[in-house]
C-alpha positions in Angstrom: 97.8 104.9 95.8 94.8 106.6 97.5 96.9 109.6 98.5 98.2 110.0 94.9 94.6 110.7 93.8 93.9 114.5 94.0 90.4 113.9 95.3 89.6 117.4 96.6 85.9 117.6 97.3 83.8 116.8 95.3 86.3 115.3 92.8 87.0 111.6 93.1 90.1 111.6 90.9 90.2 107.8 90.8 90.3 107.2 94.6 87.3 105.0 94.6 88.7 103.0 91.6 91.8 102.3 93.6 89.8 101.2 96.6 87.3 99.1 94.6 90.1 97.3 92.8 91.7 96.3 96.2 88.3 95.3 97.7 87.1 93.3 94.7 90.4 91.3 94.8 89.4 90.3 98.4 86.0 89.2 97.3 83.9 92.3 98.1 80.9 93.2 95.9 81.3 96.9 95.1 78.5 99.3 94.3 79.5 102.7 92.9 76.8 105.2 93.8 76.6 108.7 92.4 74.2 111.4 93.7 73.6 115.0 93.1 70.9 117.5 93.9 70.0 120.7 92.1 72.7 123.3 92.6 75.1 120.6 94.1 78.0 118.8 92.6 77.9 115.1 91.5 79.4 113.0 94.3 80.9 109.6 93.9 80.5 107.0 96.7 81.2 103.4 97.3 79.5 100.7 99.2 81.4 97.4 99.3 80.3 94.2 101.1 81.8 90.8 101.8 79.2 88.3 102.8 75.4 88.3 102.7 74.4 87.5 106.2 74.4 89.3 109.5 75.8 90.7 111.5 77.2 93.3 109.2 80.2 95.1 110.5 80.7 98.4 108.5 83.6 100.7 108.3 82.7 104.2 107.3 84.9 106.9 105.8 85.6 109.3 103.0 88.2 109.7 100.3 87.7 113.4 99.7 90.2 115.9 101.1 90.2 119.7 101.7 92.1 121.9 99.3 95.8 121.8 99.6 96.5 125.3 101.0 100.0 126.7 101.5 103.1 125.7 103.3 103.7 122.2 101.8 107.4 121.3 101.4 106.5 118.1 99.4 104.0 117.4 96.7 100.8 116.9 98.7 99.7 114.1 96.3 103.0 112.3 95.9 102.6 110.0 99.0 106.2 110.5 99.9 107.6 108.5 102.8 110.3 110.5 104.7 111.9 109.2 107.8 109.2 106.5 108.1 106.4 109.1 107.9 103.8 109.2 105.1 103.1 112.7 103.8 100.1 113.6 101.6 96.6 114.9 101.6 94.4 112.3 103.3 97.2 110.4 105.2 95.5 111.2 108.5 92.1 112.3 107.3 91.2 109.8 106.2 92.7 107.8 103.3 95.2 106.3 105.7 92.4 104.8 107.9 90.7 103.3 104.8 93.9 101.7 103.7 94.6 100.4 107.2 91.1 98.9 107.5 91.4 97.3 104.0 94.8 95.8 104.9 93.5 94.5 108.2 90.6 92.8 106.4 93.1 91.3 103.9 95.3 89.9 106.7 92.2 88.6 108.6 90.9 86.8 105.5 94.3 85.2 104.9 94.7 84.1 108.4 91.1 83.0 109.2 89.1 82.9 106.0 85.7 84.5 105.5 84.0 85.7 108.7 80.6 84.7 110.0 78.4 87.5 108.9 79.5 90.4 106.7 82.1 93.1 106.5 81.3 96.3 104.6 82.7 99.7 103.8 80.6 102.8 103.2 83.0 105.4 101.6 81.8 108.8 100.6 83.3 111.6 98.5 81.8 114.7 100.1 82.5 114.6 103.8 84.9 117.6 103.6 82.3 119.6 101.6 78.5 120.2 102.0 78.0 116.5 102.9 74.7 116.3 101.0 75.3 113.6 98.5 77.3 111.1 100.5 76.5 109.3 103.7 72.8 110.3 104.0 72.1 109.2 100.4 74.1 106.0 100.7 72.1 105.1 103.9 68.9 105.8 102.1 70.0 103.5 99.3 70.9 100.8 101.8 67.5 101.1 103.5 65.7 100.8 100.2 67.7 97.5 99.6 66.9 96.2 103.0 70.6 96.3 104.1 71.3 96.5 107.8 74.5 97.8 109.4 74.7 96.2 112.8 77.8 97.9 113.8 79.6 100.9 112.2 83.2 102.0 112.9 84.0 105.5 111.7 87.7 106.0 111.1 87.5 109.7 111.2 90.4 111.2 113.3 88.5 114.2 114.5 89.1 115.1 118.2 88.4 118.8 118.8 90.0 119.1 122.2 91.7 115.9 123.2 92.8 112.6 121.7 90.2 109.9 121.9 87.2 112.0 122.8 85.3 111.0 119.7 85.8 107.2 120.0 
């Protein structure tokens, strides 16, 4: 469902609605945050948290994708599965990672119940663009609220020269 949202920076196109619905069904409290600056586009972001104590394990990511470009042989927003491979904008960078993290949390909650501490997601909508109204602004918002991220896992698949170099 995330891939089916044509969320080309800075458009959200419903991607955060899809994610918030899934997270709220798991018990997360979701905060929709919108920021803009003069001469910049309005950007939609999401901070979701399950639990209210520390430590707070945060997963960070983005739902925006770069423009489609040329050469596609399938609809880039259809989320087609062909020969067990998922095709679409964001499958690797990085809607797929967000979906995997959400599914892992759902399985963990079902198997073990709520964790000690908190789990959160910091999801932005402008990482593929100027990156002005996303992570920095959400982190400022968290600081103003007294929220602490004890650990943060970034699901970004960027590895400029070799697999695993950015872990």
